[in-house]
N, C-alpha and C positions, 0 to 999 in steps of 0.2 A: 471543572469537570475538567484532566488534563486527562487527552485520548492520547496514547503512541498508537503508530504504525512500522514495522522492522519485520523485511525479507531475513531469518534467520541461518535460515540455510542452515538445518539441520538442530532441529531444537535439542536433543539429547546427546551430541556433539558439543553445546554450546552454553545448556542448560549453567551452570557457574557463572558464564558471560549474562548471560539471564538474570541470575538473581543479583549479584554483582547490579547489571543495570538499575535496576528494578528498584534496590537500596538507597541510589542515588537520584534519581530522576523523580520517583515515588509518582509514576504517573496514578489515577484510577482505573485507566482501562488499558490494557497492552493487545493491540492485533499483531499476529505474526504469522508469515506468511512461507511457504515451503516450508514446514515441520517434518517433512520426512519420517514421519510413522505413523500408527493404524493407530484409533481411537485407545484404544487400549492400551499401547502403548507408551501415550502421551505421559509426562513426567508432574501428574496433576498431583502428588504431595507434596515436592519440591515448592511449585507454586503455593502451595496451600500454607506450608510453610513461613513462608514469606509474604502473607495475608492476601494471596490474592486468589479465594476459594472455589469462584467462582464463572463458573468452566464453561464455553461453547466450543467444541471440536469436530474437523473435516478432519479425518486422515485419513491417509493414504500409503502402505507401505514403498520405500524410498521413492516414490518420488509427490512432489507437490503438496497438498496439504497446509488448511488452514487451520487457527487456533485463536478466537478473543475470549483472554483471562481478564478476570475484575475486581476491586473490591466491595463491589457495588454491583446487588443483585443484577439476574441476566435474563430476563422473558422472554416466552415465544420463538425460539430457537428452531432458524430454518437455514435447510440446506440445499442447495438450488444445484442440479447437474447441468451446466449452461452448455450447449451444443452435443446433448445426450453424451459426450464422451466416457463418463465412467470415471471422471476427474475430483475430484476434490480439492475445486478450485473455490468457494464461497461461501460463509456462514454468517446470516446473519443474526441480532438479538435488540431488543426492545430494552432502552438504559432507563433507570429512572429519570420521571420526569414526559417519559413517552418518546424521544426521539428512535427514530429504526436506524440499529449502525450494521452498516454492510463493507464485509471483511473478503478482501476480492486477492486471488493472484490469476491474473491474467498471464495467458500463454505468454511465451518470448517470443516466438514467431519463428526460431531459423535464423538462418547466413543469409539466404538469395528471398528479396523484396519480391516474390514473384508468385499470387497465390495460383497462378496455371500450372509450375513445376515445383513448386515449393507447397504438400500439406497443410506440413507447423504456421505456413505464413497463412494461406486460406482458415488455418483453424483459428490464426489471431483475429480475422477482420470480420471471421464470424461466431466470433467472440463478442465481441466490440459490439455486431451488430446486432445482438440477441440482447444487450446491455441497452443497449439504447431503444430496443422495442421495451422492456421492462418496465423505466424508469420515461418512459413518453407519458406516465398517468400519474395524477398523486403530486404536483409538481410542487403543491400550496400543505404537503405532506412534510414534519422535519424528518429530514434526511443526511445519514451520514455517509461517504463512499473513503476505505482508507484500504491503501493496500499497494502492492507492487502490480502497478497499471502497467509495468514495461513498455509507456510511451511519452517522452520527453517531449511536448508539443510545442514550447516554444522557441523558440530562437536563442535566448541566452538557456536553455536547459542543456542546455549542450554545450562541451567546452568549443567547439568547431560547427557554427551551424553548415555550411558551404563543406565543407570536410564529412558529412555525414547524412548528407540529405541520403545518398542513396545505401544508406546501413539500414537493417533494423533496428528499428526502434524510435526514429527520429525523419523518417521518409512521409512525403505528403501524402499518402493513401492515408499510414494510419494516424499522424497528427490529424487530416480532414475527419476521422474517426471520430476520434475524441473530439474535438470541436464539436461534433456536431451530437457526439453522447451528454457532455455537460449544457449546449444548449436547446436540450431537447428535454434534458429533464431539469431541468432551473437548474441543475448546482453551481456552486459559487469555485471558483479553483482559490479555495484559501491564501494559497504561496502567495499567487499572483497578482491579490488584491492586497497583499497587505507590505509586498516588496517592490519595489520601482523594477521595468518589464526588461533594462539594461541591466539590472543586477545579476551575477553568475548563480543560481543555486544546484546545486549540485546534491545527490544521495545514493549514491552509486558509482563505484572505481572499480577497474579492473584488476583482479586476481596477478592477469600478466603483466602488470605493470610495479612491479617491486618499489619502485619510488615514486607510486601514486600519490602522498602529498606534492610532491613536488611539482610533477609532470601537473597535476591535477587537471587531467582530461574527465572529468566524470562528466554524467548525464543525471538530470533528476526524474528517476522513473518512482519515481514513492508520490503517492499521493493524499490530500485529505480533499474533504471537498465536503461542503453544504447547502442545503437547500436554502432559497432564500424564511422560510422563517426561522432561520438560526444565524444571520445573519451578521445583527446586532449580536448574538451570543460571541461569533466567531472572531468578529472586526474591534470590539470591544478594548481589548488590552493594548492594540495596535498592533506596529513590528513582532516586539515581543511575544506574540503568543502564537507567533508562530514558531520553530524552530528544530534548526536539522543536527543531531549530534552527532557533526561530523568525527572527534576526538575516539567514539566508538570503534572505527573504521580500522584506529589504530590497536586496537586492543590484540594482545595475542591472540593468535590461530582466530583472527572474527569472519565475519560473514563479509563477505563485497560490501553490502548496504549499508547504509546505517540507518539508525531509526528517527524517525521523523516525529514530531511532536504540534500538539493544539493544543492549546490553553480555552476550553467554554468558559466565556463566563454567565455562569446558569445559578 
C-alpha cells in the first residue's frame, strides 16, 4: 500500500498539480494538509474522477484543514479538536487490514520560540503534549501517523543544526517534545529507520528563497511514523520504500512542501 503525505497549501488552488501527481505517483492513499477550504468546498469530484472516491475531510475556511483521499475504502472517520481551539488539524481513518491512519497538521508555532510571550508557540507545545497523551495508550495497535508536524527533530533534518537551534521547528523544546511523542506512542520514524542519520532529508523549502534548489536550505517537517506491529511492512522494501518527491517542489506555483511517500508491504 502506497501512502503519501503532502502539505498542499490550498487544495483548490493546486488541484491540477494534485491530479497530475496522482497520475504519476499512483498512491493508494493521499493525505493532504492545509487544504484551506470547508468540507463542502473540497474538490471531491476531481478526486473521484482521478480514481480517489473515498474521502475523509476536516476542513476550515481560509486556514488549516486536512483531508485523506483513497482508492481503497476508508472506515471509522474521526476528527479530534486538539487543544479545543476549533482548528481543523486532524482526521483519522481505518484502512483495509485494520491499520489506523492519523493525518495531522501541527501548528507552526509562530516566530518566537517562547511560550510565555508567543501564544502560537504555546499552542504548538500544548498540541504536542495532547498528542503524546492520546497515543500513550495502545502501543501494540497498528497505527500510522502522517502529516506536516512542523518539527525537524534530528541534526540532519535541517540545513544547519547550529544556526537553527533557536529557530522555531528545530528548538530543543520542540525536538524533545517530538521524541517524547515517538517514544511514548511506540512509533518508528520510518525516514530515519531507512536512511542513515547523517543523510540530509528535507521536505520543505521556504518560498523566500527563489533559488531554493541551489541553496537547499530545507527542513524535514513532513513525517510518516508507524507502530511496532507495522515495522516489518514499513521496512521490508528497504530505503526505496521511503521517498521525498523533491521534484514536485519545482513545479509551477508549487506548495513549499514536497510530497513524502511510504510503500507498506501489506
